[in-house]
N, C-alpha and C positions, 0 to 999 in steps of 0.2 A: 549516295550509298547510305544504307541504314546504319543506325547506332543501336547499341545494346547495353544491357546491364545484366551481370550475372552475380548471384550471391554465392558466397563460400564461407564456411566457418573457419576462422584463422587457425584453430587448433587442429583442423583436418588438413587444410591447404590454404596458405596465406599468400599475400602479395610477395612476401619475402621468398616463399617457396617458388613462386612463379619466376621471380627475378633470378634466383639461383639456377633453376632448371632451364630458363630462357623460353621454353615452350612446353606445353603439355596437352594431352588429350582431355577435353572437358567432358568426361563420361560420368556414368552413374546417375544420370537424371532419369527419373521414372514417373514423370507426369506428362500426359499426352500434349497438353498445350505448350508446356516448356519444350518438349521434344520438337514440336512443330516450329518453334522459334529457333532452336538449334539448327534444324534442317534448312531454315531460311537464310542463315548466315552465309555471307559470301567472303571470299578471300579479300583481305585488306580492310574490311569493316572494323570500326573501333568499338571497343567493349569496356564499359566501366566495371571495375572490380569492387564489389561491396562486401565488407566483412559483416556477417550476420551472427546472431547468437553469441554476442560478445558485448562487453560494456566499454565504451559506447559503440553501437553499430555505426558504420561509416563507409562512405565511398573512399577508397584508399589509393586508387591508381587506375591505369589504363592498360589494356591489352589490345591485340589486334587478331583477327582471324587469319591464321597461317594456312590452314587447310580446311576446305569445306567439309561438312558433316559426312561421316561414313558410318557403317554399322559399328555400334559400340561392342567391342569384343567381350566385355564382361558379361553380356547377356547370354553368352554361350558357355561360360565357365561355371561348371557345377559347384566349384568351391568359392565362387564370388558371392558376396551379399547382394549383388545386382543380377544374379542369374535369373533368366526368365525361360522356364520350360516350354512356353508356348511360342517362343521366338525361334525361327529357323534361319539357316544361312540363306535360303531361298526367299524367305519372307521375314526379314528382321523387323523388330518393333522399335528398337532404340538406337539412337544415333549420337555421335559426338564429333564436334569439330576440334581441330587443334588451335589453341590460343597461344600467342607469344607475348612476352612481356614488352611493354612500351615504356612505361614510367610509373614510378611511385610518387604520390603527391607529397610535397613538402609539409602540407597540413591536411590531414584527412577531413573530409566534409561529413560531420556527424549527422545522424538521422534527425536530431532535434533542429539542427540548422536548416536541413532540407525542408522540414515541415514548416519552418518559419518564413520561408521564401514564397511570396505570392506567385512568382513566375513559375514555380514548380508544382503548384497545387494539383495539376492534372496528371502528374507522373503516376504510372501504375504502382510503383513502389510505395507511394504515399496514400494509396486508397485503402480504406478500411477493409480488412479481411484479405488483402492481397498477400498471398503466400508463395507465389511463383518464384522459382529460383532463376529463371531466365525471362527477360522481358525487353520489349523495344523501348527506346528512348528517342525523343525527337532531337533533331540537330540543335535546336535552340536550347533545349534542356541540357544537352551534352556540353555545349559551349558555356552555358551559365555555370554548370558545376565545375568545369575547368577553371573558370574565373574565381569561383569561391575557394577553390583549392590553391590558388596562386600559381597554377600551372600554365 
């Protein structure tokens, strides 16, 4: 099974929010490559939750795919900031899977720590210019991050 990493801004939606809600639709993604990764997610696959745009940015926990991607309903809502007038019910452009809370790390793994680890140097998150909010993670990278987190 594939492993993933999703970025979220904790002021918008944090690991604590996911823990409280237990599950959520991971919608609002409006980048085609990230959308393709969301569509590739399968039920049961594990997802690292990364808090971005905060100090310090860090991997803070794990979620799992509860429901495979389906058309993101916000693309059809004219009042949503994620509305897409070119998207139709017959030909939707944007998709969102449901993610469910698995665990919060006792110790978040900060970006600086990730960058210092030779075993993680190939991670897309750590590549210069990488701004995707959804990306694959290898099984070895996933296990190594869990170990760094003490999980």
